[in-house]
N, C-alpha and C positions, 0 to 999 in steps of 0.2 A: 614765111616757112609751108614748104610743098608738101603734102602729106604723102604718105607712102603709097597709098592707093590713087593717089595722081599722078605717079611716076610712070613714065615709060619703064619697058623691060630694061634699056641700057642703064638708064637711072638707077633703077632696083639694083643690077648686078654691080654698080659702082659702091653702093649703099652695104652691098653683101660684102665687098672686098674688106669695106672699112670696118665693117661690124666684126668680120672675121679675125682682123687684127688685134683689136680690142678684147676678143673673147680669147684670144691665143695668150694675150699679155696676164690674164686672169689665170688660165690653166698653167702658165709659168711660174705662178705664185704658189703652185701646188696645195692649195687650200684641202683643209678636211674639216668642213663645218657640217653639224645636222640640226636643221629648220622643220624634221618631219613631225615632230609634236609638241604639245603645248607644255613642256616640262618646266617647272619653277627653276630657276637659276639658283646655282649654290649661293650667291648672296640672300636670297629669298630664304632659302633653309635656314641658312646662320642664325637669322632673325629669331628664329625659335627654340635655337638651342637651350635658353634658359629653362623650358619647361621640363627638360630632363634633371633639373636641379629642384623641382617642386616637391617632390618626391624621395624618399630616402627609407632605409631600413628602419628608422626612426620614426617615420611618419604615423601617424594614425590614418589607417586604412578605412574608415568606416564614412557612410555616405549620411546625409542628413536624416534619412530616416533609420539610422543605426544599424544598416547592413553592413556587415563585413565584406568589402569586396575583393577580398582575398578568396571568399568561397563560392561556392555555385550560388545561382538564385538570380531574382532579378531580370527576367525575362527581357523585358521590354525597357531596360536601361534604369541607371539610376537617376534620382530626381533633379540632380544638378546636371546632368549631360541631355538631359531633355529641356531643362529650361535653356541652355546654350543653343541646342542646335532649332527651338522653337524660334528664340530670336533672331537666329540668321534666317529663318524661313520665314518670320511674321506670321507664326501662328501659335495656338495655345499648345502648352506642353501634353495638356492630356490628349492631344492629336496626333503624338511622337511615339515612335516605336525607334529603338536605338539600335543599331546592328553592328557590324563591325568595322572596317576601315576604309570600306569603299563602297561608293553609290552604285558603282556600275555593277558590283556583286548583288546586290538587292535586286537589282533590274533583272538581271539574267535569273536569279531565284524566283522573281514574280512571274516572269515567262513562264519558266520550266513548271512551276505550280499549276499556272491555269491551262497548260499544256496537259497535264497528267491528271488534274482534280476539277478543273473548271476554275470558274468564279461564283463563289456563295449560291452554290447550288446548281447553276448553269453546267452544260454538258461540258468535259473536258475537250479542249480545243482539239486535240488530236483525232478525236471523232469525227470532225467536221470535214475534214479534206481538204476544204478550202479557206481556211482562215485568212484572213487578211488583215494588214495593218496600214496605216496611213504614215508617209515619211516625208516631214517638209524637206525641202531641197533647196539650195544646198544646207546638209544636215552634217550630224556627227558619225562617222564612220562606226564607230563602236556600238552605237544605237544599232545599226543597219546589221551589223555583223551578228549580233544577239537574235534577231528576228531570222535572219539568213541560216543562222546554225540549226533553227527549229523548222526549217521549211514551210516559215510563213510567208506567203505572198505578199510583196511589198509595191504599194502604189505611191510613187512620187506627186507630193503636192507642191507648188511653187512657192517659194516664201515670196511677200511683198513688205515695202517699208514698214509695213505694222504688223508683221506677223504672217503666218500660212495665207493662202488664199481660201478664207472663211466660206464662199461660197461653194467652193470644192470639197470641203470638207464637211458641209452640211449636208450636200447631196451625198454622199459617200455613207456618212454616218447615220443620217435619218433613213436612208432607205435600202441600204445593202446588210442584210444579217450575218454576212459574212465577216464584215469590218467589225476587228474586235478591239482596235486599240489605235492611239497614236502617238509617234514620239515627240516630244515638246523641249525646246531648252528656251523658255520666254522670257528671260534676261540676258543680254549681252549674246545671243544666240550663238552659237558654233555652226558655220565659221562666219558669218554674216555680221554680226554684233548686233545685231536687229533685236529691240525689245520690243514685245507686244504689246499694242495699245489698249486703253480702256474698253474700247468697243471689242476688239477681238478676245479678250479675256470673259466678258459677258458673252458674248456669241459662244465660246466653249462651254461655259456653265448652262447656256441654255440649250444646248443639243437634244435631240430627242433621238436616241439611238434604237435603232431597228433590232441589233443584236442585245441579247441578253448578258450582261458580265462583262459589258463595253468597258472600256478605262483609258481615260486620258495619261498617260506617263509623263508628268511633269517634272522634267530635271532642272531642278532652279540650280546649277551646279553654280551659277556666279552672281547669286544673289548681293554679295557684299564686295565684288570685285569690280570697284570702280577705277576709274584712272585719274580724276580727279578730285580736289579736296572740296570746291565749291558744290553745294548740293544744288544750284539750278544747272550743274554739268554732268549731274547723275541722274541715270534714268530711275524712274519707280514704275511699278506694276502692281495691278491690282491684285489681291489676295485671293486665289484660286478657289479656295476651300470656303473662304465667306460668299463666294459670288454664288457658288453651285448650292449652297446653304438656301440662298435668298432664291434660287431659281428652283427650288425642290428638287434637286439632283445632287444630293449630299454625297452620294457613293460613286460618283463616276470619276473620280481623279485620286491617283497616287502622286504625290509630292516626293521628290527625293533631292537630299543635298548631302554635302560632307565637307569636312576640313580638308579635304587631299591638297586644296591650292590654299591654304589658311594657315596650317601647321608644316607635317612631314606627309610627302605625299605617299609615302608607303605605310605609315602609322598615324593616319588619322582617325576621325568618328564619323562615321556614315549613321543617316538616319531616313525614316519616311513618315511623311505626315499623311493622314488620311482621316475618313469618318469614323465613328464608334463601330459601325457595322461592320467597316473592313477591317479595322482593328480586332475585333473579336473575332471573325473569320481568320486572319492570318495568324493569329497567335494560337490558334487550336493547332494549324500546321507547324509552327515555329517549335511546338513543344516535342514534336517528334525530331526535330532538324537539330535543335541544341538545349542546354540548358541555362545558356546566358552566354553574351558574347564579353569580350575584354572590360571589365568594369575598373580595374585598375588605370588604363589609357582614359577611359571616361573619366576617373576622378581627377588624373593629372591635366587634360584638358582644362576643365571646368576651374579648376583650384587655378591654373595659370591664367586664364582670361579673367575669373571672377564675376564679371558681369559682359553685357554687351558694349557697353563704353568702352571695354579694355578691349572686346573684338574690333571696333570701329578705329581706334587709335592703331592697333596693328596692321590693318588692312591700309592704312594712309601711308604705311611704312612701306608696303607692297605697291602701291602706287606710285610712289617716289621712285621705286626701280624701275618699274613697267612703264611709266609714261612716256619717259625720254626713248625710250625703243621704240614706243610705236609712234612717237612724233618723228624720230629720225627715218625710219621706214616711208612714212608718209611725207616728208619732206623729199627724199630721194625719189619715191615713185612721180611726185609734182614737179620735180626739177627734170626729169630724164624722160617722163613719159606725157606730161600733162599738154595737152592741145595736140598729140599727134593722133588721136582717134585710134587706137589699137589696144585699149583697154579701160577698165573703170574699175574703182575699187571702193571700198567699204570705209568710213571713216568712224569705227564705234568710240565710245566712251567709257567701255569697261569690258571686261573678259579677257580672252587669250589670244584673241586672231585677228587678223585683217582678210577678208574674200577678196580676191583678185578675180576678172573676168578677161580673158583674152579675147583676140579675134577668134571665131568659131574655126576649130581644127587645129588649133596650135598648142594648148595645154599641154597635150603629151611632150610634145616636142622642146616647149619650154622646161619641164621637169627635167627630161633627158639632158638637154644641154648643160642645165644647173649642175645635175650629178655627175656628167664627166669631168666638169672643172671643179668639182669638189665640193660642192656645195647640196646636201641631200634635203629635199622638199617633201611635203604630205604627195603622194603619188595623185597624179592627176585621175580622176573619175573617184576618186575614196569618198568625196563627199556627196556621193549619190548610191541609193540601192544597187547593189550588184557590182560596184566600181563601174558603172556605165552613164558617164553624163553623154547625154546625146549630142550636145552640142561642143563636146570637146574644149570647153574653155575654162573652167572654173579652178581655181588653184588657191589651197589655204595656206597663207603665211603665218608663221608661229614666231614673232619676236622674243619670246620669253627667255629662251636659254643663252643664245649667244651674248657676248661682252658687247656694248655698244661700239667698238671697235670693229670686231668680228661680224657683226650684224650691218653695219654700214659696208663693207666692203661684200658680203652675201648678198644683201639689195641691190648694189651696183650691179654685180655680176648679174643678177637676175633680171635687171632693165636690160643688160644688153641682150640676154637669150630670148626677152620678148619680141625686142626687135628684130634680131637674126630670125627668129621661127616666123615672124610676121613677114618679112621680106620673100623669105623661101616659100611661103604659102601665096603669096602673091605673084610669085614667078611661076607656080604651077599653072596660073590661068592667063599667063603672056604669051 
């Protein structure tokens, strides 16, 4: 097989003509598929419909402490919900604060309060003028959107197979007092699927921040989102709160999680886990913001799952839906692009995404071609701060929402777009 970069201009033009014919065949199908976000499929949402029958007008809406969940109070969440979210995050219930339906909202609020009121006595970030955040890349676009919204300077940190480049993280955190935090998706990272190694977690715990009030924003969004039932095929990460406690840094981490991709994406339960000192500081501010979040929804979730075993069984049903989709994407990528040296991709064991890297300078064109043929993907550059991918190569593939047949069609089109964009790029140099 002759590789594209080995071909002459004439050969590349022949390939372009062939690929344009295949591309037109897809366009003539009038596709209308959206793979832009990691949305659960309707079949996944259908699995949780029984939760709506757990409570009724005849239910006793009282938590295990005797609190009436219909009324005001219980700022940090009912005990049953704290136990549930603690199990998901592998922490202790007394380290948990229960919020509303989305962890993204907690992260936004936490940044906002840090901007206006600082962190545990430190100066408000808005007074600094040059507050900075470290951003592992490729990473989660909504994380970057929050820090950009507040005018916080973002510093890209390359991801490695074991997590962020910790030499760079330590360099910035330990020496620059304007670095106030870092975004992390430690398990099945968005979009690479990388899970942080034990060494990476321990190095995070042993950071020596130059900044007062520095915090690790540990978004453990995919803590129970395995693709495989066999335990030896499931990634495991160390408990960051325990490691920080051992390292004498109990306060430097905020851990976030939710049931958004476990139950109903718009009506889940979200939580933060952190140290007692952080909890005391946060709850003083929360008393101004709210009298308490939706305790009926908390109770509904807790009674539906009953215990962590119930959650694990439920998540294996999710895996049965997700795994064939991921395997289909990887199979087609390998069949169509394997050995061509025009792209590489991740092979995650969990989470919601596959990260694809094209030849430099091709990602935007690939996404444009796919959209023109009826398949919408995450915008090229979205996985980098400010939407700027210096190499214009990373594309996030979200297999979750389409049906298996739709997915095969979409990925087959995607591979044609990759080849066509690559050929066009190579022709520019001939």
